[in-house]
N, C-alpha and C positions, 0 to 999 in steps of 0.2 A: 543740784552740789556745787554753789562755788572754785575756784583754787582757792591754793591755803593766802597767795600775799594775793593781789589783783596789782595791775600795775600803776594806781596810787600807789601804793603800799612799797612797793619799790625804788618807783622815784624818791619818795621822802626818806628810805633806808640808804639810799646811793647817795639826796644829798648830803646828809649827816655825814657819813663816812665818808666823803669827798673834802667835806668840809672841817672834818675835825684834824683828818692826812696832811691840809693844807695847813691850818693850826699848828701843830707843833713841828713840821718841817720849817716854819716864821722861825719860832721855838731854840728850834733847836740851833738852823740858821748863826746865832747870832752869838752862843755859846762857843763852836766851833775854833781849834786851833787850829792856823795855819798851817801848813807845814813849812815848816824853816827852809829859810834862802841863807844865802850867800849875802854875807853886807855888801860888796861889790854890784849886787844887783838891782838895789836903791839905787832909783829916780826920779829926777819931778816928776815922772807919769803916773807915778804907785802916791803921792802925797796924799792924804786920806782917803787909804786903802787898811786895813790889818796887813799887821805881816810877824812874822816870828822869825826873829834869828836867833844864834849859839853862837858864842864864844867865853874870850874868859874878860874878868874887868879887868881893865888896867888900869882905872880911876875911880874913884868915889868923893862924891865932893855931894856936902848937902849949908841948901840957905839957911842960911843965919838966918834973914828976916821973914820967909815964906814955908818954911820946910821944905819946900821942893828939895826930891834929891834926885842927882843927876851919877848917870853910871856912864862908866868912856865901855863898852865894848867888843873886845877886837876879833873876831874869828879866825883870821890867816888873807883874808883877803882883801879888810877894810876895816875899821873903825868908823863904829854911832852912835852918839852920845844915849840914850834912855834916861827921859827924863820924867819923872814918878809924882803927880803933885799929890799935894798935902794933903783931904784924904784920903788917897792907896797909899800916900806912904809913912800916913800913920796906923794905918789898921797891919802894913808891910811890919812896922817897925812894935808893931802892942801883939802880931803874932810869930815872928819867925827873930831870926839874929839881926844885931845891932847893925844898920847899912855896911857900916866899915870895913867888916868878920867879908863886903862878899870878892872885895880884894884879890884880884889872886883863885877867884873860884870860875868853875865854868856855871858859866846858868845861860834859860833858854828865857828870852823874853817877848810878850805877845804886846803888841800895840798898832795906833793908827802914824804912819809916812808924816810927820810936819815938818814944813819948814820954819825955822827960827833964822835974822839976822845973814839968813843968805844958809843954810846948814842943812841938809838933814836931819832929822832925828826920829826915833819910837818914843808914839808916846803912852806910857801902861795904863792906861784906860781902871783897869782893875788887880787884883789885890795876889787874880790868880795869874797875872799878866809875871809875873819876876819869880822863873823857879828855878832853888839850885841844881846841878848835874854833879853830876860822881867827876872826884880827880880833878884838878887842882892842872888849870895854863896848859 
């Protein structure tokens, strides 16, 4: 009479469970929102890193030609521009308030740190990267 699970079956089950866990980690890491940091903490060493900032929308601008939305965010430690490119901006406009209504509102912005013309900015890559927070200013 043999054992219920021989070594070979245990190895196969362990490999499958390990692979499933590893795959789950990879998938969930892409969707995690980093903890908020202060704008003053953002520097060039963070270029291409995903960050989250919270602050008040000081200004809203929309490009007439490209549909890109620019939000100037201030958290009391500094100011940074959140850039929302056309495809993401269209989804946000379709499902949320008009961008101009964000002025004066507290928001949470998640995106990748980029440098454009010598200035750092946060590029919002998906609609969930812009979340209105309760309260104004």
